[in-house]
C-alpha positions in Angstrom: 8.4 -1.2 -7.4 5.1 -3.4 -7.4 3.2 -1.1 -8.2 5.3 -0.2 -11.3 4.7 -3.5 -11.7 0.6 -3.5 -11.2 0.8 0.5 -13.6 3.1 -1.6 -15.9 0.7 -4.4 -16.6 -2.4 -2.8 -16.6 -1.3 -0.9 -19.8 0.5 -3.3 -21.9 -1.7 -5.8 -23.5 1.2 -8.9 -24.2 2.5 -8.7 -19.9 -1.2 -8.6 -19.0 -1.5 -12.3 -20.9 1.8 -13.3 -19.8 0.3 -12.7 -16.5 -3.3 -14.4 -17.0 -1.5 -17.6 -18.5 1.0 -18.0 -14.9 -1.8 -16.9 -13.0 -4.5 -19.8 -14.6 -1.6 -21.9 -14.2 -1.3 -20.8 -10.6 -4.8 -20.7 -9.6 -7.9 -22.3 -12.0 -6.4 -25.8 -12.5 -7.7 -26.3 -8.9 -10.9 -24.9 -9.7 -11.5 -27.1 -12.5 -11.6 -30.0 -10.4 -14.3 -28.7 -8.8 -16.7 -27.8 -11.2 -16.3 -23.9 -10.7 -16.7 -21.1 -13.1 -14.0 -19.1 -14.4 -13.9 -15.7 -15.3 -10.1 -15.1 -15.3 -9.4 -11.9 -17.0 -12.2 -9.9 -14.7 -10.7 -11.5 -11.2 -7.1 -11.2 -12.6 -8.0 -7.5 -13.3 -10.2 -6.7 -10.0 -7.3 -8.5 -8.0 -4.4 -6.1 -9.8 -6.9 -2.9 -8.6 -7.2 -4.8 -5.3 -3.3 -5.0 -4.3 -2.6 -1.2 -5.7 -6.0 0.0 -3.6 -4.3 -1.8 -0.6 -1.1 -0.2 -1.6 -2.1 3.5 -1.7 -4.1 3.1 2.1 -0.6 1.9 3.1 1.6 4.1 2.2 -1.0 7.1 3.1 -1.3 5.6 6.4 2.4 5.5 6.4 2.1 9.4 5.7 -0.6 10.5 8.4 1.6 8.7 11.1 5.1 10.6 10.0 2.6 13.8 10.4 2.1 12.7 13.5 5.3 11.9 14.7 6.5 16.0 13.9 3.8 17.3 15.5 4.4 15.1 18.8 7.5 15.4 18.7 7.5 19.2 18.6 5.1 19.5 20.7 7.9 17.1 23.4 10.2 19.4 22.4 8.2 22.8 23.0 7.4 21.4 26.0 11.0 20.4 27.3 11.9 24.2 26.4 9.3 25.6 28.9 9.7 23.1 31.6 13.4 24.4 31.0 12.3 28.0 31.6 10.3 27.8 34.1 13.1 25.6 36.4 15.7 27.2 35.2 14.3 31.1 34.6 15.5 30.9 31.5 14.0 31.9 28.7 14.5 31.5 25.5 
């Protein structure tokens, strides 16, 4: 859901502008007091891209872990049936 929102915000100028205004209120006012220069549009675009990249890596890692879990379960079942076959003389 967050991925869809970020993708929409990147493509919709009106929504990006609204997010930009909210970001300005939340982030930039504190920096103005310190006298820091602000490039709000570039910074917000960078944060959106970084968040999407982190989400992609998170989902990719979850998929890889699922694959390892499945392979591990297959190996465990194979070994259990091999043990039962050797111990009881049962052929599967």
